[in-house]
Each structure stands twice: as structure tokens, then as C-alpha cells.
C-alpha positions as CSV (number, residue, x, y, z in Angstrom):
1,M,44.8,10.6,-17.8
2,N,41.4,9.4,-19.0
3,N,41.3,6.0,-20.7
4,H,38.6,3.8,-22.3
5,T,38.8,0.1,-23.1
6,Q,36.4,-1.5,-25.5
7,T,36.0,-5.3,-25.8
8,K,34.0,-7.4,-28.2
9,I,33.7,-11.2,-28.7
10,Y,33.6,-12.5,-32.3
11,S,32.5,-15.9,-33.6
12,A,35.8,-16.2,-35.5
13,A,39.2,-17.7,-34.7
14,K,41.9,-15.5,-33.2
15,E,44.1,-16.1,-36.3
16,T,41.4,-14.8,-38.6
17,V,40.7,-11.6,-36.6
18,F,44.4,-11.0,-36.0
19,A,45.2,-11.4,-39.7
20,F,42.5,-8.9,-40.6
21,L,43.3,-6.3,-37.9
22,S,47.1,-6.4,-38.2
23,D,46.9,-5.6,-41.9
24,I,47.2,-1.8,-42.0
25,Q,45.5,-1.7,-45.5
26,N,42.3,-3.0,-43.8
27,L,42.1,0.0,-41.4
28,P,39.6,2.0,-43.6
29,K,37.4,-1.1,-43.9
30,W,36.7,-1.3,-40.2
31,A,37.8,2.0,-38.6
32,T,35.5,4.0,-40.7
33,G,35.2,6.9,-38.3
34,F,38.9,7.2,-38.1
35,A,40.6,6.1,-41.3
36,K,39.4,7.4,-44.6
37,E,42.5,6.3,-46.5
38,V,45.8,4.6,-45.9
39,K,48.8,5.4,-48.0
40,S,52.5,4.7,-48.0
41,V,54.9,7.6,-48.4
42,E,58.6,6.9,-48.6
43,G,58.1,3.6,-46.7
44,K,56.0,5.1,-43.9
45,Y,52.3,5.0,-43.6
46,K,49.9,8.0,-43.4
47,V,46.2,7.8,-42.6
48,L,43.7,10.4,-43.7
49,T,41.4,11.0,-40.7
50,P,38.5,13.5,-40.2
51,Q,41.0,15.8,-38.5
52,G,43.6,15.6,-41.3
53,E,46.5,13.4,-42.3
54,I,48.6,11.7,-39.6
55,F,51.6,9.3,-39.5
56,F,50.5,5.8,-38.5
57,R,52.2,2.6,-37.7
58,M,51.4,-0.8,-36.2
59,E,53.5,-3.3,-34.3
60,S,52.0,-6.7,-34.1
61,D,52.8,-10.2,-32.8
62,E,50.7,-13.1,-34.0
63,K,51.7,-15.4,-31.1
64,T,50.5,-13.0,-28.4
65,G,47.8,-11.3,-30.4
66,I,49.2,-7.9,-29.7
67,I,48.5,-5.2,-32.2
68,D,49.8,-1.9,-31.0
69,M,48.9,1.2,-33.0
70,Y,50.6,4.6,-33.0
71,G,49.3,7.8,-34.7
72,G,50.2,11.4,-34.7
73,S,50.9,14.5,-36.7
74,T,54.7,13.9,-36.4
75,E,56.6,10.7,-36.1
76,D,58.2,11.7,-32.8
77,Q,54.8,12.6,-31.1
78,M,52.6,9.6,-31.8
79,A,49.7,8.6,-29.5
80,Y,49.7,4.9,-28.4
81,F,46.7,2.7,-28.8
82,P,47.3,-0.9,-27.4
83,S,45.1,-3.7,-28.6
84,R,45.0,-7.4,-28.4
85,V,43.2,-10.4,-29.9
86,I,42.7,-13.3,-27.5
87,T,41.4,-16.8,-27.9
88,M,38.0,-17.6,-26.3
89,P,36.2,-21.0,-25.9
90,E,34.2,-22.5,-28.7
91,G,36.4,-21.2,-31.6
92,K,35.7,-17.6,-30.7
93,C,38.0,-14.7,-29.9
94,A,37.9,-11.3,-28.2
95,Y,39.3,-8.0,-29.4
96,I,40.4,-5.5,-26.7
97,F,41.3,-1.9,-27.6
98,T,42.4,0.8,-25.2
99,S,42.4,4.5,-25.9
100,F,44.0,7.3,-23.8
101,Q,43.1,10.9,-23.7
102,W,46.5,12.3,-24.5
103,P,47.4,15.9,-23.4
104,G,45.8,18.4,-25.8
105,L,43.0,16.1,-26.9
106,P,39.7,17.9,-26.0
107,D,37.1,15.9,-23.9
108,E,34.5,16.1,-26.7
109,I,36.9,14.5,-29.3
110,F,37.9,11.8,-26.8
111,I,34.3,10.9,-26.0
112,S,33.4,10.9,-29.7
113,Q,36.3,8.7,-30.6
114,N,35.2,6.1,-28.0
115,E,31.6,6.2,-29.2
116,T,32.8,5.6,-32.7
117,L,34.5,2.4,-31.5
118,I,31.2,0.8,-31.0
119,E,30.4,1.0,-34.7
120,E,33.9,0.1,-35.7
121,F,33.8,-3.1,-33.6
122,E,30.6,-4.0,-35.4
123,N,32.4,-3.4,-38.7
124,I,35.1,-5.9,-37.7
125,G,32.5,-8.5,-37.3
126,K,31.1,-7.9,-40.8
127,W,34.6,-8.7,-42.2
128,V,35.7,-11.7,-40.0
129,E,32.5,-13.6,-39.0
130,T,31.0,-16.1,-41.2
131,E,27.4,-17.3,-41.0
């Protein structure tokens, strides 16, 4: 199974970046190539993506910095996207995000999604870093 891990260091505290990324309502602010809109339907979240609407959920732990994301067309077939925010020296932090090419995902879409991560990681910096 193909996979891709993207990492970026931010000049912001782990707590700041974690709080921003673990709030599902912030997804359209930074994941602009993926999330056009987030809505709650009967207590469950759905995200409008370029490919259509999907179920989406996040499981996070502030202490460890883990923000695991799950998305899919049905709740019982959701792809897993593990990520983590870790403390770095000098008041900085790093965000690590891994994507997998799940069965049925064409190569061109997997490659495109990973290229989009570069811009999305820049978007995160615009929201969490102060000058």
C-alpha cells in the first residue's frame, strides 16, 4: 500500500497548533483542497469535498498531540489519516500527517491529494503563526 508522510515545523506552540487542527470546524480554513464545508447531520459530521460529500470524524488527544482523521462515503468504510503535533525546541512545533492509498483510490488522485498537502500545510501556518 502506497503512503506519504508530510511534516512541517511551525513557529507556534504545540498547544496552539493542536487546538486549531483538532477543531473540525477549522478544516475548511486550512484543508482548502479537501474540505469545502463541514456540517453536522444528526450528531455526525459530513464534509463536502471536490469528490462529493463524505462522513468525517476526528479522534484527538491533547496530551499526545494525536489527531486521527477518518473519512469515507459510509461510516463503516472510512479511510484513516493519522496525524500528530509534537513539541520542538525554541517554542516551535511540528505537524506530521500520513496518507495511505486505500484500495480503489486511483494513483492520480492519491498523488494530487499529497501535492495539495503542501498548500494546506502553508495554510495552517497562516492561522497559527504570529509575526
